[in-house]
DSSP file (Angstrom, degrees, kcal/mol; ACC not computed):
  #  RESIDUE AA STRUCTURE BP1 BP2  ACC     N-H-->O    O-->H-N    N-H-->O    O-->H-N    TCO  KAPPA ALPHA  PHI   PSI    X-CA   Y-CA   Z-CA
    1    1 A M    >>        0   0    0      0, 0.0     4,-1.0     0, 0.0     3,-0.9   0.000 360.0 360.0 360.0 -27.4  -59.6    1.8   58.1
    2    2 A H  H 3>  +     0   0    0      1,-0.2     4,-2.1     2,-0.2     5,-0.2   0.847 360.0  65.0 -60.6 -31.7  -55.9    1.1   58.7
    3    3 A E  H 3> S+     0   0    0      1,-0.2     4,-2.5     2,-0.2    -1,-0.2   0.834  94.7  58.8 -62.1 -32.2  -55.2    2.7   55.4
    4    4 A F  H <> S+     0   0    0     -3,-0.9     4,-2.5     2,-0.2    -1,-0.2   0.965 109.5  40.8 -62.2 -51.9  -56.4    6.1   56.8
    5    5 A S  H  X S+     0   0    0     -4,-1.0     4,-2.1     1,-0.2    -1,-0.2   0.874 116.6  49.9 -67.2 -36.2  -53.9    6.2   59.6
    6    6 A V  H  X S+     0   0    0     -4,-2.1     4,-2.0     2,-0.2    -1,-0.2   0.903 112.5  47.3 -66.9 -40.4  -51.1    4.9   57.5
    7    7 A T  H  X S+     0   0    0     -4,-2.5     4,-2.5    -5,-0.2    -2,-0.2   0.874 109.5  53.3 -69.8 -37.0  -51.9    7.4   54.7
    8    8 A K  H  X S+     0   0    0     -4,-2.5     4,-2.4     2,-0.2    -2,-0.2   0.930 110.6  47.3 -61.2 -45.3  -52.0   10.3   57.3
    9    9 A S  H  X S+     0   0    0     -4,-2.1     4,-2.7     1,-0.2    -2,-0.2   0.874 110.1  53.8 -62.8 -37.5  -48.6    9.3   58.5
   10   10 A L  H  X S+     0   0    0     -4,-2.0     4,-2.5     2,-0.2    -2,-0.2   0.930 109.8  46.1 -63.2 -47.0  -47.3    9.1   55.0
   11   11 A V  H  X S+     0   0    0     -4,-2.5     4,-2.3     2,-0.2    -2,-0.2   0.926 113.8  49.4 -62.2 -45.3  -48.5   12.7   54.2
   12   12 A D  H  X S+     0   0    0     -4,-2.4     4,-2.3     1,-0.2    -2,-0.2   0.928 112.4  47.6 -59.6 -46.3  -47.0   13.9   57.5
   13   13 A L  H  X S+     0   0    0     -4,-2.7     4,-2.5     1,-0.2    -2,-0.2   0.928 112.3  48.3 -62.2 -46.3  -43.7   12.2   56.7
   14   14 A C  H  X S+     0   0    0     -4,-2.5     4,-2.1     1,-0.2    -1,-0.2   0.870 111.5  50.5 -66.4 -36.0  -43.5   13.5   53.2
   15   15 A N  H  X S+     0   0    0     -4,-2.3     4,-2.4    -5,-0.2    -1,-0.2   0.922 110.6  49.2 -64.6 -43.7  -44.3   17.0   54.3
   16   16 A Q  H  X S+     0   0    0     -4,-2.3     4,-2.7     1,-0.2    -2,-0.2   0.915 112.5  47.5 -61.8 -43.7  -41.6   16.9   57.0
   17   17 A E  H  X S+     0   0    0     -4,-2.5     4,-1.8     2,-0.2    -1,-0.2   0.874 109.9  53.3 -66.6 -36.7  -39.1   15.6   54.4
   18   18 A A  H  <>S+     0   0    0     -4,-2.1     5,-3.2     2,-0.2    -2,-0.2   0.922 112.1  44.6 -63.7 -43.9  -40.1   18.3   51.9
   19   19 A V  H ><5S+     0   0    0     -4,-2.4     3,-1.5     3,-0.2    -2,-0.2   0.938 113.4  50.4 -63.8 -47.0  -39.5   21.0   54.6
   20   20 A R  H 3<5S+     0   0    0     -4,-2.7    -1,-0.2     1,-0.3    -2,-0.2   0.802 116.2  41.7 -63.5 -29.3  -36.2   19.5   55.7
   21   21 A N  T 3<5S-     0   0    0     -4,-1.8    -1,-0.3    -5,-0.2    -2,-0.2   0.152 113.1-113.9-105.7  17.9  -35.0   19.3   52.1
   22   22 A D  T < 5 +     0   0    0     -3,-1.5     2,-0.5     1,-0.2    -3,-0.2   0.836  59.8 157.3  53.7  39.3  -36.3   22.8   51.0
   23   23 A M      < -     0   0    0     -5,-3.2    -1,-0.2    -6,-0.2     3,-0.1  -0.815  33.5-160.7 -91.6 131.5  -38.8   21.3   48.5
   24   24 A K  S    S+     0   0    0     -2,-0.5     2,-0.3     1,-0.3    -1,-0.1   0.820  77.7   9.3 -78.9 -32.4  -41.7   23.6   47.7
   25   25 A E        -     0   0    0     -7,-0.1    88,-2.0    32,-0.1     2,-0.5  -0.996  66.5-132.3-149.9 145.7  -43.8   20.8   46.5
   26   26 A V  E     +A  112   0A   0     30,-3.7    33,-0.4    -2,-0.3    86,-0.3  -0.816  23.4 176.3 -92.4 132.0  -43.7   17.0   46.4
   27   27 A R  E     +     0   0A   0     84,-3.4    34,-2.0    -2,-0.5     2,-0.4   0.826  63.7  17.9-102.7 -45.7  -44.5   15.6   42.9
   28   28 A I  E     -Ab 111  61A   0     83,-1.9    83,-3.2    32,-0.2     2,-0.5  -0.993  54.5-163.5-135.6 135.6  -44.0   11.8   43.2
   29   29 A I  E     -Ab 110  62A   0     32,-2.5    34,-2.9    -2,-0.4     2,-0.7  -0.977  13.2-154.0-116.7 117.3  -43.9    9.5   46.3
   30   30 A N  E     -Ab 109  63A   0     79,-2.8    78,-2.7    -2,-0.5    79,-1.4  -0.832  20.3-172.0 -93.8 117.6  -42.5    6.0   45.5
   31   31 A L  E     -Ab 107  64A   0     32,-3.0    34,-2.8    -2,-0.7     2,-0.5  -0.915  19.4-149.6-120.3 134.2  -44.0    3.6   48.0
   32   32 A K  E     -Ab 106  65A   0     74,-3.2    74,-2.1    -2,-0.4     2,-0.5  -0.904  19.6-178.1-101.3 125.7  -43.1    0.0   48.6
   33   33 A V  E     -Ab 105  66A   0     32,-2.5    34,-2.4    -2,-0.5    72,-0.2  -0.975  18.2-140.3-129.2 118.3  -46.1   -2.1   49.9
   34   34 A G  E >   - b   0  67A   0     70,-3.6     3,-1.4    -2,-0.5     4,-0.5  -0.513  15.5-130.8 -75.9 142.6  -45.8   -5.7   50.8
   35   35 A R  G >  S+     0   0    0     32,-2.6     3,-0.8     1,-0.3    68,-0.1   0.791 105.6  63.0 -61.7 -28.0  -48.6   -8.0   49.8
   36   36 A F  G 3  S+     0   0    0     66,-1.5    -1,-0.3    31,-0.3    67,-0.2   0.683  87.2  72.6 -73.7 -17.1  -48.7   -9.4   53.4
   37   37 A T  G <  S-     0   0    0     -3,-1.4    -1,-0.2    65,-0.9    -2,-0.2   0.827  91.6-141.2 -66.7 -29.7  -49.7   -6.0   54.8
   38   38 A G    <   +     0   0    0     -3,-0.8     2,-0.2    -4,-0.5    -3,-0.1   0.491  47.4 150.1  79.7   2.2  -53.2   -6.3   53.4
   39   39 A F        -     0   0    0     -5,-0.4    -1,-0.3     1,-0.1    -2,-0.1  -0.471  42.8-135.7 -71.4 138.2  -53.1   -2.6   52.5
   40   40 A S     >  -     0   0    0     -2,-0.2     4,-2.4     1,-0.2     3,-0.2  -0.848   3.5-152.9 -96.0 118.7  -55.2   -1.6   49.5
   41   41 A P  H  > S+     0   0    0      0, 0.0     4,-2.7     0, 0.0     5,-0.2   0.867  98.6  56.2 -56.6 -35.5  -53.4    0.8   47.1
   42   42 A D  H  > S+     0   0    0      2,-0.2     4,-2.3     1,-0.2     5,-0.1   0.910 108.4  46.1 -63.2 -41.4  -56.9    2.0   46.0
   43   43 A S  H  > S+     0   0    0      2,-0.2     4,-2.6    -3,-0.2     5,-0.3   0.908 112.1  50.8 -67.0 -42.0  -57.8    2.9   49.6
   44   44 A I  H  X S+     0   0    0     -4,-2.4     4,-2.7     1,-0.2    -2,-0.2   0.931 111.3  48.5 -62.0 -44.7  -54.4    4.6   50.2
   45   45 A R  H  X S+     0   0    0     -4,-2.7     4,-2.3    -5,-0.2    -2,-0.2   0.919 110.7  51.9 -59.6 -44.1  -54.9    6.7   47.0
   46   46 A F  H  X S+     0   0    0     -4,-2.3     4,-1.0     1,-0.2    -2,-0.2   0.952 114.6  40.3 -58.1 -53.1  -58.5    7.6   48.1
   47   47 A Y  H >X S+     0   0    0     -4,-2.6     4,-2.7     1,-0.2     3,-0.5   0.884 111.6  58.2 -65.5 -37.9  -57.3    8.9   51.5
   48   48 A F  H 3X S+     0   0    0     -4,-2.7     4,-2.1    -5,-0.3    -1,-0.2   0.901 100.0  57.2 -58.6 -42.7  -54.2   10.5   50.0
   49   49 A E  H 3< S+     0   0    0     -4,-2.3    -1,-0.2     1,-0.2     4,-0.2   0.840 114.9  37.9 -59.2 -33.4  -56.4   12.6   47.7
   50   50 A H  H << S+     0   0    0     -4,-1.0     3,-0.5    -3,-0.5    -2,-0.2   0.838 118.0  47.2 -85.8 -36.8  -58.2   14.1   50.7
   51   51 A L  H  < S+     0   0    0     -4,-2.7    -2,-0.2     1,-0.2    -3,-0.2   0.722 101.5  63.6 -81.0 -21.3  -55.3   14.3   53.2
   52   52 A K  S >< S+     0   0    0     -4,-2.1     3,-1.5    -5,-0.2     5,-0.3   0.644  72.9 119.1 -80.4 -13.4  -52.8   16.0   50.8
   53   53 A T  T 3  S+     0   0    0     -3,-0.5     3,-0.1     1,-0.3     4,-0.0  -0.246  83.1   8.4 -56.0 135.9  -54.9   19.2   50.4
   54   54 A N  T 3  S+     0   0    0      1,-0.2    -1,-0.3     2,-0.0     2,-0.3   0.772 111.1 102.6  62.1  29.5  -53.1   22.3   51.6
   55   55 A T  S X  S-     0   0    0     -3,-1.5     3,-1.5     0, 0.0    -1,-0.2  -0.773  92.3 -98.1-126.1 176.9  -49.8   20.5   52.1
   56   56 A R  T 3  S+     0   0    0      1,-0.3   -30,-3.7    -2,-0.3     3,-0.3   0.551 123.3  61.6 -71.7  -6.3  -46.6   20.3   50.1
   57   57 A C  T >   +     0   0    0     -5,-0.3     3,-1.9   -32,-0.2    -1,-0.3   0.275  68.0 114.8 -97.1   8.5  -48.0   17.0   48.7
   58   58 A A  T <  S+     0   0    0     -3,-1.5    -1,-0.2     1,-0.3    -2,-0.1   0.783  86.8  30.6 -55.4 -32.9  -51.1   18.8   47.1
   59   59 A T  T 3  S+     0   0    0    -33,-0.4    -1,-0.3    -3,-0.3    -2,-0.1   0.323  99.0 118.0-106.3   7.0  -50.0   18.0   43.6
   60   60 A A    <   -     0   0    0     -3,-1.9     2,-0.3    -8,-0.1   -32,-0.2  -0.293  45.2-158.8 -77.4 156.7  -48.3   14.7   44.3
   61   61 A S  E     -b   28   0A   0    -34,-2.0   -32,-2.5    -2,-0.0     2,-0.5  -0.918  16.2-125.2-127.1 159.2  -49.1   11.3   43.1
   62   62 A I  E     -b   29   0A   0     -2,-0.3     2,-0.5   -34,-0.2   -32,-0.2  -0.893  12.7-160.2-108.3 133.5  -48.1    7.9   44.6
   63   63 A V  E     -b   30   0A   0    -34,-2.9   -32,-3.0    -2,-0.5     2,-0.4  -0.965  17.6-149.4-109.6 121.5  -46.3    5.2   42.6
   64   64 A F  E     -b   31   0A   0     -2,-0.5     2,-0.5   -34,-0.2   -32,-0.2  -0.751  13.4-168.1 -97.0 135.2  -46.8    1.8   44.2
   65   65 A E  E     -b   32   0A   0    -34,-2.8   -32,-2.5    -2,-0.4     2,-0.4  -0.979  20.1-142.6-116.3 115.7  -44.2   -1.0   44.1
   66   66 A E  E     -b   33   0A   0     -2,-0.5   -32,-0.2   -34,-0.2   -34,-0.1  -0.647   7.3-150.7 -81.2 129.4  -45.7   -4.3   45.3
   67   67 A V  E     -b   34   0A   0    -34,-2.4   -32,-2.6    -2,-0.4   -31,-0.3  -0.883  19.8-130.7-100.0 121.9  -43.4   -6.4   47.3
   68   68 A P        -     0   0    0      0, 0.0     2,-0.7     0, 0.0    35,-0.1  -0.199  21.9-102.6 -70.3 162.4  -44.2  -10.1   46.9
   69   69 A I  E     -C   82   0B   0     13,-0.8    13,-2.5    33,-0.1     2,-0.4  -0.780  44.2-177.2 -85.1 116.0  -44.6  -12.6   49.8
   70   70 A K  E     -CD  81 101B   0     31,-1.8    30,-2.9    -2,-0.7    31,-1.5  -0.953   1.2-178.5-117.8 136.6  -41.4  -14.6   50.0
   71   71 A I  E     -CD  80  99B   0      9,-2.8     9,-2.5    -2,-0.4     2,-0.4  -0.891  19.4-149.2-130.5 160.1  -40.9  -17.4   52.5
   72   72 A K  E     -CD  79  98B   0     26,-2.2    26,-2.9    -2,-0.3     2,-0.4  -0.999  23.0-130.2-128.3 129.4  -38.2  -19.9   53.5
   73   73 A C  E  >  - D   0  97B   0      5,-2.5     4,-0.8    -2,-0.4    24,-0.2  -0.622   6.2-155.3 -79.1 132.0  -39.1  -23.3   54.9
   74   74 A C  T  4 S+     0   0    0     22,-3.4    23,-0.1    -2,-0.4    -1,-0.1   0.651  92.5  45.2 -79.2 -16.0  -37.4  -24.2   58.1
   75   75 A D  T  4 S+     0   0    0     21,-0.5    -1,-0.1     3,-0.1    22,-0.1   0.915 128.9  18.1 -93.3 -54.9  -37.8  -27.9   57.3
   76   76 A C  T  4 S-     0   0    0      2,-0.1    -2,-0.1    18,-0.0    -1,-0.0   0.546  93.6-135.1 -97.2  -7.0  -36.9  -28.4   53.7
   77   77 A H     <  +     0   0    0     -4,-0.8     2,-0.3     1,-0.2    -3,-0.1   0.635  53.1 143.9  66.6  17.6  -35.0  -25.1   53.4
   78   78 A K        -     0   0    0     -6,-0.0    -5,-2.5     1,-0.0     2,-0.3  -0.631  45.2-133.7 -88.2 147.8  -36.5  -24.1   50.1
   79   79 A H  E     +C   72   0B   0     -2,-0.3     2,-0.3    -7,-0.2    -7,-0.2  -0.777  28.6 178.5 -96.8 143.7  -37.4  -20.5   49.2
   80   80 A S  E     -C   71   0B   0     -9,-2.5    -9,-2.8    -2,-0.3     2,-0.5  -0.986  28.6-141.5-143.9 152.0  -40.8  -19.7   47.7
   81   81 A T  E     -C   70   0B   0     -2,-0.3     2,-0.3   -11,-0.2   -11,-0.2  -0.981  29.4-166.0-109.5 125.4  -42.8  -16.8   46.5
   82   82 A I  E     -C   69   0B   0    -13,-2.5   -13,-0.8    -2,-0.5     5,-0.0  -0.846  22.3-150.0-116.6 151.4  -46.5  -17.2   47.4
   83   83 A D  S    S+     0   0    0     -2,-0.3    -1,-0.1   -15,-0.1   -14,-0.0   0.820  82.2  43.8 -86.4 -34.1  -49.5  -15.4   46.1
   84   84 A E  S    S-     0   0    0      2,-0.1     2,-2.2   -15,-0.1   -48,-0.1  -0.831  89.5-110.6-114.4 150.9  -51.7  -15.6   49.2
   85   85 A P  S    S+     0   0    0      0, 0.0     2,-0.8     0, 0.0    -2,-0.0  -0.174  72.0 130.0 -76.8  50.3  -50.8  -15.1   52.8
   86   86 A I        -     0   0    0     -2,-2.2     2,-2.2     2,-0.1    -2,-0.1  -0.906  53.4-147.8-101.2 106.3  -51.2  -18.8   53.6
   87   87 A L        +     0   0    0     -2,-0.8     2,-0.4     8,-0.0    10,-0.2  -0.425  52.0 118.8 -86.6  70.3  -48.0  -19.6   55.3
   88   88 A L  S    S-     0   0    0     -2,-2.2     7,-0.2     8,-0.1     6,-0.1  -0.985  70.4-107.8-128.8 141.4  -47.4  -23.2   54.3
   89   89 A C     >  -     0   0    0      5,-2.9     4,-1.8    -2,-0.4   -10,-0.0  -0.536  21.0-149.8 -66.8 125.0  -44.4  -24.5   52.3
   90   90 A P  T  4 S+     0   0    0      0, 0.0    -1,-0.2     0, 0.0   -10,-0.0   0.644  93.7  49.6 -72.4 -11.5  -45.6  -25.3   48.8
   91   91 A Y  T  4 S+     0   0    0      3,-0.1    -2,-0.0   -13,-0.1   -11,-0.0   0.899 131.7   6.5 -90.8 -49.4  -43.0  -28.1   48.6
   92   92 A C  T  4 S-     0   0    0      2,-0.1    -3,-0.0     0, 0.0    -1,-0.0   0.516  91.3-120.7-116.9  -6.8  -43.4  -30.0   51.8
   93   93 A G     <  +     0   0    0     -4,-1.8     2,-0.0     1,-0.2     0, 0.0   0.481  57.7 151.9  83.2   1.4  -46.5  -28.5   53.4
   94   94 A S        -     0   0    0      1,-0.1    -5,-2.9    -6,-0.1    -1,-0.2  -0.316  41.7-154.7 -66.8 147.2  -44.7  -27.4   56.6
   95   95 A N  S    S+     0   0    0     -7,-0.2     2,-1.5     1,-0.1    -1,-0.1   0.299  70.7 102.2-101.1   7.7  -45.9  -24.5   58.6
   96   96 A A        +     0   0    0      2,-0.0   -22,-3.4    -7,-0.0   -21,-0.5  -0.686  56.4 142.2 -88.5  84.3  -42.4  -23.9   60.0
   97   97 A I  E     -D   73   0B   0     -2,-1.5     2,-0.5   -24,-0.2   -24,-0.2  -0.873  48.8-136.0-126.9 157.7  -41.5  -21.0   57.7
   98   98 A D  E     -D   72   0B   0    -26,-2.9   -26,-2.2    -2,-0.3     2,-0.7  -0.954  23.2-131.9-108.7 131.9  -39.7  -17.7   57.9
   99   99 A L  E     +D   71   0B   0     -2,-0.5   -28,-0.2   -28,-0.2     3,-0.1  -0.756  27.1 177.0 -83.7 117.4  -41.3  -14.7   56.2
  100  100 A I  E     -     0   0B   0    -30,-2.9     2,-0.3    -2,-0.7   -29,-0.2   0.865  62.7  -7.9 -90.6 -42.6  -38.5  -13.1   54.1
  101  101 A S  E    S+D   70   0B   0    -31,-1.5   -31,-1.8     1,-0.1    -1,-0.3  -0.979  87.7  84.5-151.7 162.4  -40.5  -10.3   52.5
  102  102 A G  S    S+     0   0    0     -2,-0.3   -66,-1.5   -33,-0.2   -65,-0.9   0.222  75.2  81.9 127.9 -10.6  -44.1   -9.1   52.1
  103  103 A R        +     0   0    0    -67,-0.2   -34,-0.1   -68,-0.1    -2,-0.0   0.374  63.3 125.8-100.5   3.4  -44.6   -7.0   55.3
  104  104 A E        +     0   0    0    -71,-0.1   -70,-3.6   -37,-0.1     2,-0.2  -0.295  26.0 166.9 -67.5 144.1  -42.8   -3.9   53.9
  105  105 A F  E     +A   33   0A   0    -72,-0.2     2,-0.3   -68,-0.0   -72,-0.2  -0.713  29.5 135.3-150.5  99.7  -44.5   -0.5   53.9
  106  106 A S  E     -A   32   0A   0    -74,-2.1   -74,-3.2    -2,-0.2     2,-0.7  -0.986  58.4-111.4-149.2 154.9  -41.9    2.2   53.2
  107  107 A V  E     -A   31   0A   0     -2,-0.3   -76,-0.2   -76,-0.2     3,-0.1  -0.800  26.2-173.2 -86.1 115.7  -41.2    5.3   51.2
  108  108 A A  E     -     0   0A   0    -78,-2.7     2,-0.3    -2,-0.7   -77,-0.2   0.880  66.3 -22.4 -77.1 -39.8  -38.6    4.4   48.7
  109  109 A S  E     -A   30   0A   0    -79,-1.4   -79,-2.8    -3,-0.1     2,-0.4  -0.985  50.4-139.9-165.5 160.6  -38.1    8.0   47.5
  110  110 A I  E     -A   29   0A   0     -2,-0.3     2,-0.4   -81,-0.2   -81,-0.2  -0.998  18.1-163.1-127.0 128.3  -39.8   11.4   47.3
  111  111 A E  E     +A   28   0A   0    -83,-3.2   -84,-3.4    -2,-0.4   -83,-1.9  -0.919  30.1 118.2-113.4 138.7  -39.4   13.5   44.2
  112  112 A G  E      A   26   0A   0     -2,-0.4   -86,-0.2   -86,-0.3    -2,-0.0  -0.964 360.0 360.0-172.8-171.8  -40.2   17.2   44.1
  113  113 A E              0   0    0    -88,-2.0   -87,-0.1    -2,-0.3    -1,-0.1   0.320 360.0 360.0-125.6 360.0  -38.9   20.7   43.5
């Protein structure tokens, strides 16, 4: 359900930017989504198809760039890329870690005419 509100905000933002930049239509939205967000690209696409109707995004598509989960251990100071949001150092097992990336959800660019 979080994807609905996030996608609604995405459509609103892209419409505002299209108006501000004199774009008649948005064609491509390049989106960065961190793995740690838990957002499903399929759900975002589903909601986007319904929410974009009668907006400047009506013909647009979304291109997703997945941002991996990267951590730094505060104990052994090693950097790691992890597949699952289990925040333990794979080297020493410490749970004292800093999350470097994986929480991103941002529009990298909007393409249109």
